[in-house]
C-alpha positions as CSV (number, residue, x, y, z in Angstrom):
1,M,10.6,-21.3,-21.9
2,I,6.9,-22.3,-21.9
3,H,7.6,-25.1,-19.9
4,L,8.9,-22.7,-17.0
5,L,5.9,-20.6,-18.0
6,L,3.6,-24.0,-17.0
7,S,5.6,-25.5,-14.2
8,P,3.4,-25.8,-11.4
9,N,6.2,-25.3,-8.9
10,I,6.3,-21.4,-9.4
11,N,6.9,-18.8,-6.5
12,L,4.9,-15.9,-6.5
13,D,5.7,-14.7,-2.9
14,G,7.0,-11.5,-4.4
15,I,4.0,-10.8,-5.8
16,I,2.1,-10.7,-2.8
17,Y,4.8,-8.8,-1.0
18,L,4.4,-6.2,-3.9
19,I,0.6,-6.0,-3.5
20,I,1.1,-5.5,-0.1
21,A,3.5,-2.3,-0.7
22,I,1.3,-0.6,-2.8
23,M,-1.8,-1.3,-0.3
24,F,0.1,0.0,2.5
25,G,3.8,1.9,1.5
26,P,2.0,5.2,0.5
27,A,0.2,5.5,3.4
28,I,2.9,4.9,5.8
29,L,4.9,7.7,4.1
30,L,1.6,10.1,4.4
31,A,1.6,9.5,7.8
32,I,5.2,9.5,8.5
33,I,5.3,13.0,6.8
34,G,1.9,13.9,8.5
35,F,4.0,13.3,11.6
36,A,6.8,15.2,10.7
37,I,4.8,18.5,10.0
38,L,2.4,17.7,13.1
39,K,4.2,20.5,15.1
40,K,4.2,23.3,12.0
41,N,1.1,23.0,10.4
42,K,-1.8,21.1,12.2
43,K,-4.4,21.8,9.2
44,A,-1.8,20.2,6.4
45,A,-1.1,17.2,9.1
46,K,-4.7,16.4,9.7
47,V,-5.2,16.5,5.9
48,L,-2.3,14.2,5.0
49,F,-3.5,11.6,8.1
50,I,-7.1,11.9,6.2
51,L,-5.4,11.2,3.1
52,A,-3.7,8.2,4.4
53,A,-6.6,6.3,5.8
54,V,-8.3,7.2,2.8
55,Y,-6.0,5.5,0.6
56,V,-5.7,2.2,2.8
57,I,-9.6,2.2,2.9
58,V,-9.4,2.5,-0.8
59,S,-6.4,0.2,-1.3
60,L,-7.6,-2.8,0.8
61,G,-10.9,-3.0,-1.5
62,L,-9.3,-3.1,-4.6
63,C,-5.8,-4.7,-4.0
64,G,-7.6,-7.2,-1.3
65,S,-10.3,-8.0,-4.2
66,M,-7.4,-9.0,-6.5
67,M,-5.7,-11.0,-3.7
68,A,-8.7,-13.0,-3.4
């Protein structure tokens, strides 16, 4: 078991994909919902777009610093 943890040939691509999904997933979902309700309620759609933008800015700062 310890040999598996200390092996130099560990593939960590899944962790990178997970961090990227956390960085952009919720923001994309908020933007899609914003576009879906844009015709009905422009004020709520604008709030969702702002939330998506703020989420991307914060997540790029936090997750980007973890990846570096």
